[in-house]
C-alpha positions as CSV (number, residue, x, y, z in Angstrom):
1,M,87.2,217.1,193.2
2,Q,88.6,216.7,196.7
3,L,89.6,220.2,198.6
4,S,92.8,220.4,200.3
5,S,91.9,220.1,203.7
6,A,93.4,223.3,204.1
7,I,90.4,225.3,202.8
8,S,88.1,225.9,205.6
9,G,84.9,223.9,206.2
10,D,82.6,226.6,205.5
11,A,84.7,227.8,202.0
12,A,84.5,224.3,200.9
13,A,81.1,224.1,201.4
14,W,80.4,227.4,199.5
15,F,82.6,226.0,196.4
16,V,80.5,222.9,196.7
17,E,77.3,224.4,196.2
18,L,79.1,226.8,193.6
19,R,79.5,223.5,191.6
20,R,76.1,222.1,192.0
21,L,74.5,225.6,191.1
22,I,76.5,225.8,187.8
23,D,75.2,222.2,186.9
24,E,71.6,222.9,187.8
25,A,71.8,225.8,185.6
26,E,73.2,224.2,182.8
27,E,70.8,220.9,183.1
28,R,67.9,223.2,183.4
29,L,68.7,225.5,180.6
30,A,69.5,221.9,178.5
31,V,65.9,220.4,179.4
32,G,64.4,224.1,177.7
33,H,64.0,226.1,180.8
34,P,65.8,229.2,180.7
35,L,63.9,230.8,183.6
36,S,64.5,228.2,186.0
37,A,68.7,228.3,184.9
38,L,68.4,231.9,185.6
39,S,67.1,231.8,189.1
40,S,70.0,229.1,189.6
41,L,72.3,231.4,188.1
42,V,71.1,234.4,190.4
43,A,72.3,232.7,193.3
44,V,76.2,232.8,192.0
45,P,77.0,236.3,192.3
46,P,76.5,236.3,196.1
47,L,78.9,233.0,196.7
48,H,81.5,234.2,194.5
49,R,81.9,237.5,196.5
50,M,81.7,235.3,199.9
51,L,84.6,233.0,198.0
52,M,86.9,236.1,197.4
53,D,86.5,237.4,200.7
54,R,87.7,234.5,202.0
55,C,90.4,233.9,199.2
56,T,91.4,237.9,200.2
57,M,91.4,237.1,203.9
58,L,93.8,234.0,203.1
59,L,96.1,236.1,201.1
60,D,96.6,238.7,204.4
61,D,97.3,235.4,206.2
62,P,101.0,234.9,207.5
63,N,100.6,231.6,208.3
64,Q,99.4,230.4,204.7
65,S,101.7,229.0,202.6
66,S,103.4,230.6,199.4
67,E,101.6,229.5,196.0
68,S,104.1,230.2,193.9
69,D,105.2,226.7,192.8
70,E,101.1,226.3,192.2
71,L,100.7,229.4,190.6
72,S,98.7,228.4,187.3
73,I,97.0,231.1,185.5
74,G,93.7,230.6,183.5
75,L,92.4,232.0,180.4
76,Y,90.2,234.5,182.2
77,L,92.6,236.2,184.3
């Protein structure tokens, strides 16, 4: 999946790393290494916080376009 060029380089890299960590944890658990899976998952909350902070900053940026046309609601919201 390609991230929009509107996302700054660091935020795009954080999304890539988040996906990598989740995939790594899933693979580790699938081969029977739950402790290794947990070690991958432990890195997720700080990364999640950084992404939340970046999205919050974008909400406050008057130069950002409205996302009302692109709004999609996930089951977890």
